[in-house]
N, C-alpha and C positions, 0 to 999 in steps of 0.2 A: 140554414143555420150558420151563424158566424161563430166559429170556435174561439176566436179571439175574445169574444165577450163572455165566455164561460171560464170560471175560475176554480170551480170544484167539480171533480169527476169521480163517480163511484162505480166500481167494477164488480159485477156479479159473475164470478168465475175468473178472478184475477190471476189465478195460478196457471191458467192455460197458456200454451206457448205463444199464441197470437195475441191474447189479451195482455200478457205480461209485457210484451214488446210495446204495446200502446201505452201501458201504465208507465213504463220507463220513459217513453217519448214525452208524455205530458208532464211527468215529474221534472225532466230535464228542461222543459220549457216553462218552468216556474208555476205550474198549476198545482193545486192541492189535490192529492190523489189518495183514495182509500178503497177498501174492497173486501169482498167475501170470497172464500173458496171452501170447498168441502173437505179438502185434505191439505195438511201441511207437507210441503216438499222442499227440495233444494231451491226451486224457483221462488216460492213464497218467502223462504228464508233470505234470499238475495234481495227481494223487494223490501222486506222489513229492514234489512241492512242499509237500504237507501233512505230510510225514514218514512216509508209508506205503512200506514196502519192497516192490518189485515186481521179479520176474525174468522172463525171456522164453524160457527153455529148460524143456522138460518133463522135469525132473530133480529127484528127491527131494533130492539132495545140495545143491541150491541153496536149499532152504528153511531158514530160521533154526531151529536145533535146538530152541529153546524152544517152537516150535509142534508139535513131534513128540511130543505127549503126548495120547493119546486121552481122558484124563479132563479135560483143561483146554482143548481146542481144538474149536471148531465149524468144520466145513468146509462152505462154501457153493459151489455150482456152478450154471452155466447149462446148460440142455438143449442149447445149441449145441455144448457140448464132446463130442467123440466118445467112445464107450464104451471104446475101447482106449487112452484117455489114461493115461499111466503114473502120474501123481500121483493122479488120481481113483481108479484101480484100487487103488493102495496104501492110500489112506484107507478105501476101502470094505472092503478085505480085512483091515484091522487095527483093527476095532472103534471107529473114530472116529464121532462124530455127523456124518453127511453129509446135508445138506438142499439141495433145489433153492431157487433164489432165491425162487420164488413161495411156498414153504412158510415161509420166514423172514418174508416180507412178511405172510403170514397171521398169524404169531405176533405180529408187531409191532402189527398193526392190531386184534387181537381185544380188547384192553383199552382201545381208544379209540373215539371217535365217528368212524366211517369213511365217507367219501364216495368212491365208486368209479366210474370212467368206463370203460365197455365199448363195443365196437364194432369192426368191421373197418377203419374209417377214422376219423380225427379224434381218437383217444384222446390223443395227446401234446399237441396244441394245446389241446384242451378241458381237460385236466388242468392244463396250465400257466396257462390263463386262470382256472380255478377257484381254483387255489392263490394266484394273484395277488390275485383279488378278496377272498378270505377274509383273506389277509395284510394287505391294505390296510384291512380292517375290524377289524383287531386281534384276530383269532381266534387262540388259542394252538395252532398247527398245525405238523405236519410234512408236507410235500408231496414225494412221490417222483415225479419227472418222467422221461419217456422221451426227453427231449431237453434241450438246454442253453437255458434261458430267457434271453432278451436282457435282461430286467429285472434278473436276479440273477446272470447269468453263471455259472449252476450248474444242475445237474439235481436239486438239493435245496433246498427252502425250509424253514428250521428256525427256528421261532418259538414252540416249545412242544410239548407231548406229549399234550394232551387230545384233539386232532382229527388225523386223518390223511386225506390226499388221495392216491389211488393210481390208476394205470392198471390196469384189470382185463383182462389180456392173454389172448386166446383161444388163442394158440399153446400147444401141449402141454397144453391145458385148464388152464392155470395159474390162471385166475380162479376156479376152483372151490375154491380154498383160502380165499377171502374170505367174510365174512359182513357186508356193508355195512349201514349205517343209511340212507343215501341213495345211490342208484345210477342210472346212465343207460345206455341202449343207443343208440348213434348210428347204427349200420348193421349189417346182417348179410349183406353180399355174400359170395359164395363166395370163400374164400381158405384157405390152409394145407391144401389137399386132400391133401398128403403125410401129414398127421396124421389128417384126418377121412374121407378117401375120397370123400365127396360132400357137396353143399350141405345135404342134409337132416340129416346127422349134425352138421354145424356148427350148424344151427339148434337141434337138440336140446340142444346144449351151452349155447347162449344161454338156452334155456328153463330148463335146470338152474341156470344162474347167476341168473336172475330169481327162482327159488325160494329162493335163498340170502339174499336181502334179508330183514332181520329182520322179524318179524311186525308190528311197529309202525313199520316203515320206509316209505320212499317210493321208487318206481321210475318213472323217466321214460323214455319211448320216443319216438323220432322218429316223427312221424305217418306211417302207412302200413305200419309193421312189424306182424307178426302177433302180437306179445306185448302183453298188456294193461298199461296204466300211465298215468301222467300224460303227456299228449301235448305235443309242441312242433313248430313248423314255421314256415316263412316264407310270409307272405301267404296264410294259410289259417285254418281255424276251430279250430285246436288250443287246448288249455288255456293254453299260453304261445305267443304268436305275434308275429313281427316284422311291422310294418305301416309304410306311408308311407316307403319307402326312397328316399333321395336320396344322390347322391355330390357332395361339395363338396371341391375341392382334394385329391382322392385319398382322402378319408375318407368312410366310410358314416355317414349321419345317419338315425335311424329312431326309431320308437316301439315299445314292447313291451306287448302286452295280456297281463295276468296274470288269474287267476281272480278277483282282488279289485280290481284297479286298472289304470291305464295309466301306464307310465313313458315320459315324452315326451322327445324331442330327445336321445337317447343318441348318443354318438360312438364309433366303432370304426375303427381304422386299418389293419387287415389286409385286403388285397384278396380278392375271391372269395366267392361265395354259400356255399361250403362253410365258410369261416371265419365268416361271419355266423351260420350254423347252430351252429357250435362255440361262438361267443360267447353265443348265445341259451340253450343248454342249461346252460352254466356259470353264467350269470346266474340262470336258473330255480332251479338247485340252491342257489345262494347265498341267493336270496330265501326258499326253503323252509327253509333253515338258520336264517334270522332276521336276515340282515344289513340294515342301514338302506339304503333306496333311494338316498339322496343320496350316501352314501359309495360305493355300488356304481357309480353313474353316473361318478363321478370316477375310480374305479379302472379301469373299463372303458376310458375314454379314454386312460389312461396305459399301457395294456398294449402292449408292443413286439414280442411274438412269440417264436418259438422258432427257434434256428439250424437252417438247412436246411429250413425251412418257409416257402416263398416269401420267402427272404431276399434283399434287395437288396444287391449288391456294387458295382454302378455304377448311378447313376441321374442321367443328364444328359438334356438336350433331344434329343441326337442318338444316344445309346447307353444301353441298359438291360441289365444283366446280373443275372439272378435264379437262385438255386440252390434246389432243392426235393427233398425226400426221397421223393417219389411213386414207388411201385414196384408199383402195381396199376392196371389200366386205368381204374377209376373215379376214382382219385386223379389220374391224368394228365388225364382229362377235366375234373376240377375245376381243375387248374392252367391248362389251356387256356381254360376259361371265364373265369377271373380275369384272365388276361393280355389276352384279347380285350376284356373289359369295360373295362379300364384303358387299353388302347392299341388302339382299334378299327381304326385305319387303317395300322398298321405291320406290317412283315414280321417273322416269328418263326423263329429257328433253334432247334430242340430237340436237345440232346445227351443221349442216353438210354443207360444201362447196365442191361440186364435183371438181375434179382436172382433167383437159383435156376433150375436147369434145370426142376424140376417146375412152378414157377409159369409159366415161359415156355411149357412144353408145354400146361398146363391152360387158359391164357388167351391162346393165340397169336392167335386171330382177334380177340378183344377188344383186345389190344395193338395189332394191326395197324390196327384202326379208329381207336383213340384217337391213335396216332402219325401217322396219315395226315392229321390235321387241321392239322399245322404246315406252314409254307411250305417249310422245309428241315429235314432230319433227318440227324444223324450218329449212327450206331448202334455202340456199343462191344460187345466180347465179353461173354458172360454171366458175371456174378460168381457163383461157385459157393457161397460161404459154407460151409455144413455139408454140401454134397452132392457126390457124384461125378458125372461126366458121364453123360448119357443119350444113347444112340445116336440120331443124327439130329436132336437138339435143339440147334441152334446159332443164333447171331445172323444168319448168312447165310440160314438157313431162314426166320427171322422176317422178315428184310428182304424176301424174295421175296413175302411176303403183304401188304406195305405198298404202297398204291396211289399215293402221292404221287410225282411225277416227280423231285423234287430230293432224293434219298436216297442215302446212302453208308455203307458199312461202313468203320470206321476203327479202327486200332490206337491204343492209348493214347499210344504214343510219337510218333504222327503227328498227334495231336489239335490241337495249336496251329497247325501248318501248315495243316490243313484249315479251322480257324476263320478264319485270315487270308484264305482264298479267298472267304469269304462276304461278302455285301454287304447285311446286314440291320440293323435298328435294335434288335431285341430278341433276346437270347441267353439260353437256359435250359439249365441242367444239371439232369438228373432221374435219380433212382435211389437205392437203399438200400445199394449196395455201397461200394467205395472211390472212387467218382467224387468224393465230397466232398473227397478229398485233392488232387484236380486243380484245385479252385476257386481256390486262391491263385495257381497258375501261370497260369490263364486270366485272372484279374483283372489280374495284372501285365502279361501280354501285351496285353490290351485297353487298359490304361492307357497303355502305351508307344505303341500304335498311334494312340490318339486324341490 
């Protein structure tokens, strides 16, 4: 398909973080864009603010009639949309060109120099850092981000079309539509077992992705993974490694050993060893692309993060409130490591909303272990997303496995009252569901209380 010949694009699930980046991209490239989503959010409000028409009922009659022409409209959908969706069924049954988001991303990137970030954790932050580094080095790029960058207040960095930076998402095997020039794999921990069945099938998919890197391209892998490539790691003998780590006023200061030189006295402001690892691989990919070291050092120091990735909402001497998207046990462990490193002697309250019944079932023991590390825990009901309930899999069941003494199951409507009862210095909200919508209410409540 030649995307240049398409002038109207209709998105089903336009409010999704990856979908909305594509919508912004096409709108910026003078295409007519419209779409549906189930829920009105800050993201859909921002798209409407650009002039993109969005409706929130699954109803063909709500679609602008000019889009109802199979010869002139491309329909893009996310795998999160159920198969019985009326609009999606209509387009599939009436000879429209209907593509998944990942297929469209594959089409956009195939005529560019593509840098792709794969891995079960760290994709969004790494992609955001990489996009920022390249942009600050004046690379003519488009970066599609899986979160809202604090530097750009957007999930799209648009500064040219010669280079693309993308997340290579393993969900639904989406990353197999890409053929990158430079790629990395940050991790291969078991996840999305509703798609893969078991960890070995997930690993096979990553191997298949690694084989899609162009023959003259470069693949980076975190040291210790079973796939061959240029290695990176922290305080080890990797091809690219961080050494001499210090913390000064909440900022990491470190050196990076590369195959050819040492980059000294680099500064990075995001807490947590997992974020240091994300910064390292983004830096390594930018070095291999050919960015000047001095510009990279300056760009790394100016990186401000991604919304809902260890995002500070209150940061005072007596109270800290942080929000994070972590929804896998290893990600929760990373958040815990970061907060303990930054605030070693303070008590921590974690508020967690499990995401998906299947993930809760598959990793219940691991979730219990990671959540038991916090001084206090408030556990919300499972956020179902695309799934129907699974018998016996509830937050109450998960709570019974958690060993910490100060743990409580809480309904969302009672959350603020439960927070008021706590007497801690650090409060975390964690999860990939709609817990992010509660952050503004919690922040307001805490601000009043303090």
